[in-house]
C-alpha positions as CSV (number, residue, x, y, z in Angstrom):
1,M,143.5,77.8,118.2
2,R,140.5,80.2,118.8
3,V,141.9,82.7,116.3
4,A,142.0,80.1,113.5
5,T,138.4,79.0,114.3
6,I,137.0,82.5,114.3
7,S,138.8,83.4,111.1
8,G,137.5,80.2,109.5
9,L,133.9,81.2,110.5
10,I,134.3,84.7,109.1
11,A,135.7,83.4,105.8
12,A,132.6,81.1,105.5
13,L,130.2,84.1,105.6
14,P,129.3,85.7,102.4
15,G,130.9,89.1,101.8
16,C,128.0,90.9,100.1
17,V,124.5,91.8,101.3
18,N,121.8,92.6,98.7
19,I,118.9,94.8,99.4
20,T,116.2,95.2,96.8
21,A,113.3,97.7,96.7
22,P,109.8,96.4,96.3
23,D,108.3,96.4,92.8
24,K,105.1,98.2,93.8
25,P,105.0,101.4,95.9
26,I,104.0,101.1,99.5
27,Q,100.4,102.2,100.1
28,I,99.1,103.3,103.5
29,N,95.3,103.5,103.7
30,L,93.9,105.7,106.5
31,N,90.2,105.4,106.9
32,I,89.3,108.3,109.2
33,N,85.7,109.2,110.0
34,V,85.3,112.6,111.7
35,T,81.9,113.2,113.2
36,Q,81.0,116.4,115.0
37,E,77.8,116.7,117.0
38,V,76.5,120.1,118.0
39,V,74.1,120.2,120.9
40,Y,72.4,123.4,121.9
41,R,69.7,124.3,124.4
42,L,67.3,127.2,124.2
43,D,65.9,128.8,127.3
44,N,62.2,129.2,127.7
45,E,62.0,132.8,126.5
46,A,63.8,131.9,123.2
47,K,61.6,128.9,122.7
48,S,58.4,131.0,123.0
49,L,59.9,133.7,120.7
50,I,60.5,131.1,118.0
51,Q,57.1,129.5,118.4
52,Q,55.4,133.0,118.1
53,N,57.5,133.9,115.0
54,P,58.0,130.7,113.0
55,R,59.3,132.6,110.0
56,I,62.2,134.1,112.0
57,F,64.5,131.4,110.6
């Protein structure tokens, strides 16, 4: 009896599966912001040298 019930259920299922591709291409938006911060420290001798020679840079 179980075999007849299972075969009846299988027969009721559709035999074909349709898969369709989307009409438009898939877009992936990556908003990436890269920020780099450079921190430097000058020792006192370098600071005084720069102040004495402002045209050095």
